[in-house]
PAPA-224928 format. One record per residue: x, y, z of N, C-alpha, C, O in turn; residue in one letter. Coordinates in steps of 0.02 Angstrom, whole numbers, plus 50000, padded with zeros to 5 digits. Layout:
BEGIN
n.c1, n.c2, n.c3, ca.c1, ca.c2, ca.c3, c.c1, c.c2, c.c3, o.c1, o.c2, o.c3, resn
X, Y, Z, X, Y, Z, X, Y, Z, X, Y, Z, A .
...
***
This chain:
BEGIN
n.c1, n.c2, n.c3, ca.c1, ca.c2, ca.c3, c.c1, c.c2, c.c3, o.c1, o.c2, o.c3, resn
45133, 53715, 41613, 45184, 53740, 41650, 45163, 53792, 41700, 45128, 53840, 41683, M .
45183, 53785, 41760, 45156, 53833, 41813, 45217, 53876, 41826, 45273, 53852, 41819, T .
45207, 53937, 41844, 45249, 53984, 41862, 45241, 54006, 41939, 45186, 54013, 41965, T .
45304, 54016, 41973, 45292, 54030, 42040, 45286, 54115, 42043, 45304, 54147, 41994, S .
45263, 54145, 42096, 45261, 54213, 42091, 45336, 54248, 42086, 45346, 54304, 42061, P .
45383, 54208, 42114, 45451, 54223, 42088, 45466, 54236, 42024, 45490, 54290, 42006, L .
45452, 54182, 41980, 45458, 54180, 41916, 45422, 54239, 41883, 45452, 54278, 41845, D .
45356, 54246, 41900, 45324, 54299, 41872, 45354, 54366, 41883, 45350, 54409, 41840, A .
45384, 54375, 41941, 45416, 54440, 41952, 45478, 54452, 41903, 45493, 54507, 41881, D .
45513, 54392, 41891, 45574, 54398, 41854, 45553, 54408, 41776, 45586, 54443, 41738, C .
45496, 54374, 41754, 45468, 54388, 41686, 45446, 54464, 41682, 45466, 54501, 41636, I .
45407, 54485, 41726, 45384, 54554, 41714, 45428, 54614, 41733, 45414, 54674, 41729, T .
45488, 54584, 41758, 45541, 54635, 41777, 45525, 54670, 41842, 45557, 54721, 41854, G .
45487, 54651, 41878, 45483, 54687, 41943, 45533, 54655, 42001, 45553, 54597, 42000, Q .
45545, 54694, 42042, 45603, 54683, 42089, 45567, 54664, 42156, 45520, 54698, 42177, V .
45590, 54615, 42186, 45562, 54593, 42257, 45578, 54640, 42302, 45621, 54682, 42290, S .
45545, 54636, 42359, 45553, 54684, 42416, 45625, 54686, 42440, 45650, 54739, 42458, A .
45658, 54629, 42439, 45729, 54626, 42470, 45773, 54658, 42415, 45815, 54699, 42433, S .
45768, 54644, 42358, 45796, 54674, 42300, 45796, 54753, 42298, 45846, 54788, 42290, G .
45735, 54776, 42307, 45725, 54850, 42312, 45771, 54876, 42374, 45812, 54921, 42364, A .
45762, 54847, 42433, 45796, 54867, 42493, 45871, 54873, 42478, 45904, 54924, 42492, T .
45896, 54815, 42447, 45973, 54804, 42429, 45990, 54870, 42388, 46036, 54907, 42405, A .
45950, 54881, 42335, 45966, 54929, 42287, 45963, 54998, 42321, 46006, 55039, 42303, T .
45920, 55014, 42367, 45920, 55073, 42399, 45980, 55082, 42452, 46003, 55138, 42463, L .
45999, 55037, 42479, 46051, 55037, 42527, 46109, 55045, 42489, 46147, 55092, 42501, A .
46121, 55003, 42444, 46185, 55014, 42400, 46195, 55081, 42368, 46249, 55109, 42368, A .
46133, 55107, 42337, 46134, 55172, 42307, 46146, 55224, 42355, 46179, 55272, 42335, G .
46124, 55224, 42424, 46135, 55272, 42472, 46206, 55266, 42489, 46238, 55318, 42486, A .
46235, 55218, 42506, 46306, 55203, 42527, 46349, 55235, 42470, 46396, 55272, 42484, L .
46334, 55221, 42408, 46381, 55249, 42353, 46368, 55321, 42348, 46413, 55360, 42332, L .
46312, 55340, 42358, 46294, 55422, 42361, 46340, 55454, 42415, 46376, 55503, 42402, L .
46337, 55421, 42479, 46381, 55442, 42530, 46448, 55446, 42518, 46482, 55493, 42538, T .
46471, 55395, 42484, 46542, 55394, 42471, 46558, 55452, 42412, 46610, 55484, 42412, S .
46510, 55459, 42366, 46524, 55511, 42330, 46530, 55578, 42356, 46580, 55612, 42344, A .
46478, 55599, 42394, 46482, 55664, 42430, 46552, 55667, 42476, 46586, 55718, 42475, I .
46569, 55618, 42510, 46639, 55623, 42549, 46692, 55631, 42500, 46739, 55668, 42516, L .
46692, 55600, 42439, 46752, 55602, 42401, 46754, 55673, 42363, 46806, 55702, 42347, T .
46698, 55691, 42353, 46687, 55761, 42324, 46712, 55818, 42375, 46747, 55865, 42356, F .
46693, 55808, 42437, 46718, 55855, 42491, 46789, 55854, 42509, 46816, 55906, 42530, L .
46826, 55791, 42500, 46894, 55781, 42508, 46928, 55822, 42456, 46976, 55857, 42469, V .
46899, 55816, 42392, 46927, 55859, 42329, 46921, 55935, 42342, 46966, 55975, 42330, G .
46861, 55950, 42369, 46855, 56025, 42391, 46904, 56048, 42442, 46931, 56103, 42436, V .
46917, 56009, 42490, 46961, 56014, 42540, 47036, 56032, 42514, 47073, 56078, 42531, F .
47048, 55976, 42462, 47115, 55983, 42439, 47125, 56049, 42399, 47180, 56076, 42401, A .
47078, 56074, 42366, 47083, 56135, 42339, 47084, 56194, 42374, 47119, 56241, 42356, L .
47044, 56195, 42428, 47041, 56256, 42471, 47104, 56256, 42516, 47130, 56310, 42527, A .
47130, 56202, 42541, 47184, 56204, 42585, 47253, 56173, 42553, 47289, 56134, 42585, A .
47265, 56190, 42499, 47322, 56158, 42459, 47388, 56172, 42494, 47435, 56131, 42491, D .
47391, 56231, 42527, 47453, 56254, 42561, 47461, 56211, 42633, 47517, 56205, 42658, H .
47403, 56182, 42664, 47400, 56151, 42723, 47420, 56076, 42727, 47443, 56049, 42777, L .
47409, 56045, 42671, 47410, 55971, 42659, 47485, 55962, 42636, 47512, 55998, 42593, V .
47514, 55913, 42666, 47586, 55894, 42652, 47584, 55819, 42655, 47545, 55788, 42691, V .
47628, 55792, 42616, 47644, 55719, 42618, 47714, 55708, 42642, 47753, 55756, 42643, S .
47733, 55646, 42664, 47798, 55628, 42683, 47850, 55629, 42627, 47831, 55633, 42569, G .
47915, 55626, 42644, 47960, 55621, 42590, 47962, 55556, 42551, 47950, 55504, 42581, P .
47976, 55555, 42490, 47984, 55499, 42448, 47925, 55467, 42416, 47929, 55411, 42391, G .
47860, 55508, 42415, 47804, 55486, 42388, 47811, 55497, 42319, 47826, 55554, 42299, Y .
47801, 55446, 42275, 47808, 55441, 42206, 47753, 55470, 42163, 47767, 55493, 42108, E .
47689, 55471, 42186, 47638, 55495, 42144, 47613, 55560, 42161, 47553, 55569, 42172, Y .
47652, 55603, 42164, 47637, 55675, 42181, 47637, 55713, 42117, 47686, 55711, 42080, T .
47578, 55750, 42103, 47574, 55794, 42057, 47540, 55855, 42083, 47508, 55890, 42044, F .
47545, 55869, 42142, 47513, 55937, 42175, 47452, 55918, 42202, 47416, 55875, 42177, G .
47441, 55948, 42251, 47377, 55944, 42285, 47322, 55971, 42252, 47269, 55942, 42262, I .
47321, 56016, 42217, 47273, 56042, 42173, 47250, 55986, 42118, 47191, 55978, 42102, T .
47300, 55953, 42094, 47279, 55896, 42047, 47245, 55848, 42078, 47195, 55826, 42050, G .
47266, 55821, 42143, 47228, 55777, 42176, 47161, 55799, 42196, 47112, 55762, 42202, W .
47164, 55864, 42208, 47089, 55892, 42227, 47038, 55892, 42166, 46978, 55887, 42178, G .
47059, 55897, 42111, 47021, 55888, 42051, 47006, 55825, 42037, 46951, 55811, 42014, W .
47054, 55777, 42050, 47041, 55704, 42033, 46990, 55680, 42086, 46949, 55640, 42062, A .
46983, 55693, 42146, 46939, 55676, 42193, 46874, 55708, 42175, 46823, 55675, 42185, N .
46869, 55768, 42151, 46806, 55808, 42135, 46777, 55762, 42070, 46719, 55741, 42072, I .
46811, 55751, 42029, 46786, 55718, 41965, 46761, 55643, 41980, 46712, 55616, 41955, L .
46808, 55613, 42029, 46782, 55543, 42055, 46717, 55546, 42090, 46674, 55504, 42079, T .
46710, 55597, 42132, 46648, 55606, 42174, 46587, 55619, 42126, 46531, 55597, 42139, G .
46602, 55657, 42072, 46544, 55668, 42025, 46522, 55606, 41993, 46463, 55590, 41992, M .
46575, 55566, 41965, 46556, 55506, 41936, 46521, 55453, 41977, 46478, 55416, 41954, V .
46540, 55450, 42036, 46512, 55408, 42089, 46447, 55429, 42102, 46403, 55386, 42107, L .
46432, 55494, 42110, 46360, 55522, 42109, 46311, 55500, 42054, 46252, 55484, 42063, A .
46340, 55501, 42004, 46306, 55494, 41937, 46282, 55419, 41935, 46224, 55406, 41918, A .
46328, 55368, 41953, 46315, 55305, 41962, 46271, 55288, 42014, 46234, 55240, 42007, V .
46271, 55321, 42067, 46231, 55312, 42128, 46166, 55324, 42104, 46123, 55280, 42109, A .
46150, 55386, 42075, 46082, 55396, 42050, 46055, 55350, 42001, 45996, 55333, 42005, V .
46094, 55329, 41953, 46075, 55274, 41910, 46056, 55203, 41949, 46012, 55165, 41930, A .
46096, 55193, 42004, 46079, 55129, 42042, 46017, 55140, 42077, 45981, 55091, 42084, L .
45996, 55202, 42103, 45939, 55217, 42137, 45875, 55211, 42084, 45818, 55195, 42102, L .
45890, 55223, 42031, 45839, 55225, 41974, 45833, 55157, 41945, 45791, 55148, 41901, L .
45872, 55107, 41965, 45875, 55042, 41942, 45893, 55032, 41867, 45862, 54993, 41832, S .
45941, 55068, 41846, 45965, 55060, 41775, 45998, 54988, 41772, 46024, 54964, 41822, A .
45996, 54957, 41716, 46018, 54890, 41706, 46098, 54890, 41711, 46129, 54843, 41735, R .
46125, 54944, 41689, 46197, 54939, 41682, 46238, 54970, 41754, 46299, 54970, 41759, W .
46196, 54993, 41800, 46210, 55026, 41861, 46259, 54978, 41905, 46312, 54995, 41931, A .
46228, 54914, 41908, 46266, 54868, 41952, 46338, 54862, 41929, 46381, 54870, 41972, R .
46356, 54848, 41868, 46418, 54833, 41847, 46455, 54903, 41846, 46515, 54907, 41859, A .
46416, 54955, 41830, 46451, 55026, 41836, 46473, 55050, 41906, 46520, 55087, 41918, G .
46429, 55021, 41953, 46448, 55040, 42019, 46512, 55007, 42047, 46550, 55036, 42085, A .
46522, 54939, 42022, 46567, 54901, 42045, 46637, 54937, 42010, 46688, 54950, 42042, I .
46629, 54948, 41947, 46690, 54974, 41912, 46715, 55043, 41938, 46773, 55055, 41954, I .
46665, 55086, 41941, 46688, 55152, 41967, 46702, 55157, 42037, 46738, 55203, 42057, V .
46676, 55110, 42079, 46692, 55110, 42153, 46764, 55081, 42158, 46798, 55103, 42204, T .
46794, 55033, 42113, 46857, 55010, 42113, 46905, 55061, 42097, 46959, 55068, 42127, C .
46882, 55102, 42042, 46924, 55157, 42029, 46935, 55217, 42077, 46986, 55252, 42076, L .
46881, 55225, 42120, 46875, 55269, 42173, 46924, 55245, 42227, 46958, 55285, 42258, A .
46926, 55181, 42238, 46971, 55154, 42280, 47046, 55165, 42269, 47088, 55178, 42313, I .
47057, 55159, 42198, 47123, 55167, 42172, 47146, 55247, 42190, 47201, 55262, 42214, V .
47098, 55290, 42176, 47113, 55361, 42178, 47122, 55370, 42252, 47172, 55400, 42272, V .
47079, 55348, 42292, 47084, 55364, 42366, 47150, 55333, 42406, 47178, 55360, 42454, T .
47168, 55270, 42374, 47228, 55243, 42396, 47290, 55289, 42380, 47333, 55301, 42422, F .
47291, 55315, 42313, 47345, 55362, 42301, 47341, 55429, 42338, 47391, 55465, 42342, L .
47280, 55448, 42368, 47275, 55505, 42406, 47290, 55492, 42486, 47286, 55537, 42528, W .
47304, 55436, 42497, 47316, 55419, 42569, 47373, 55448, 42610, 47368, 55461, 42670, M .
47427, 55458, 42572, 47481, 55499, 42612, 47461, 55567, 42629, 47491, 55593, 42676, P .
47418, 55599, 42598, 47394, 55664, 42613, 47344, 55672, 42667, 47343, 55722, 42703, Y .
47297, 55615, 42674, 47248, 55616, 42717, 47227, 55548, 42741, 47174, 55524, 42721, Y .
47266, 55515, 42783, 47259, 55437, 42798, 47201, 55419, 42826, 47175, 55368, 42804, P .
47171, 55453, 42878, 47112, 55428, 42917, 47051, 55443, 42864, 47009, 55398, 42860, T .
47043, 55489, 42831, 46993, 55500, 42784, 46995, 55447, 42730, 46943, 55420, 42711, G .
47054, 55431, 42706, 47062, 55384, 42653, 47041, 55314, 42669, 47015, 55276, 42628, S .
47056, 55297, 42737, 47046, 55230, 42764, 46965, 55219, 42773, 46936, 55165, 42765, I .
46939, 55273, 42789, 46862, 55276, 42794, 46827, 55261, 42730, 46784, 55218, 42722, V .
46853, 55308, 42678, 46824, 55297, 42613, 46832, 55238, 42574, 46791, 55219, 42533, L .
46894, 55204, 42588, 46908, 55136, 42564, 46863, 55083, 42589, 46838, 55040, 42553, I .
46856, 55089, 42650, 46810, 55039, 42687, 46748, 55052, 42663, 46719, 55003, 42640, A .
46714, 55112, 42662, 46649, 55126, 42633, 46640, 55093, 42560, 46593, 55056, 42545, L .
46684, 55108, 42523, 46689, 55081, 42451, 46689, 55012, 42442, 46658, 54986, 42396, D .
46728, 54974, 42491, 46725, 54904, 42492, 46660, 54880, 42509, 46634, 54832, 42479, A .
46625, 54916, 42566, 46553, 54890, 42582, 46508, 54899, 42515, 46469, 54856, 42497, V .
46518, 54959, 42480, 46477, 54970, 42421, 46478, 54905, 42367, 46430, 54878, 42339, V .
46548, 54891, 42361, 46559, 54837, 42307, 46530, 54774, 42333, 46498, 54740, 42293, I .
46536, 54753, 42398, 46507, 54695, 42426, 46427, 54695, 42423, 46396, 54644, 42407, W .
46398, 54749, 42436, 46330, 54756, 42434, 46303, 54755, 42367, 46248, 54729, 42356, G .
46339, 54782, 42322, 46316, 54780, 42248, 46319, 54709, 42225, 46271, 54677, 42202, V .
46380, 54689, 42232, 46402, 54616, 42206, 46360, 54556, 42231, 46348, 54506, 42196, A .
46339, 54566, 42296, 46303, 54511, 42325, 46228, 54512, 42327, 46198, 54461, 42343, T .
46197, 54566, 42312, 46127, 54567, 42319, 46084, 54526, 42272, 46097, 54528, 42212, W .
46041, 54495, 42292, 45997, 54448, 42244, 45927, 54478, 42245, 45890, 54486, 42294, N .
45915, 54495, 42174, 45847, 54525, 42170, 45791, 54470, 42167, 45731, 54485, 42173, T .
45812, 54410, 42159, 45760, 54358, 42145, 45744, 54315, 42217, 45707, 54267, 42217, S .
45771, 54334, 42267, 45761, 54306, 42330, 45688, 54321, 42354, 45662, 54375, 42343, R .
45659, 54275, 42386, 45590, 54288, 42417, 45600, 54322, 42481, 45651, 54317, 42516, K .
45548, 54356, 42494, 45557, 54393, 42566, 45518, 54348, 42616, 45475, 54307, 42600, T .
45538, 54361, 42670, 45506, 54323, 42733, 45440, 54338, 42745, 45411, 54311, 42792, A .
***
């Protein structure tokens, strides 16, 4: 039985160049999302008297609470981003799950900071797409 170089890489656990590039890109985007989410949380804690939402918003429990939710979300995103950059086996699934949860938290934060929330949701969607679609077994050109 003959094995191709691609099969040998899969057997030895090595990542192809395209897989390594995708890992680096997804990890960098996830880390960027983590930093921005953390900063939104710090902003919410520092300026809780400046941030207001419109009437009738059902999910309000105080700006300080949303600040802590964003800070904790940012810290979890950063931990998964580091694991993704270190090529941990569980990091791809963890990145998708944690990024989905971050989208929910950001969506609930949207009445307080709409522009920043839309940017974070778009960035998180790109992270999910990048992590879900990269193929580490692809041959490089």
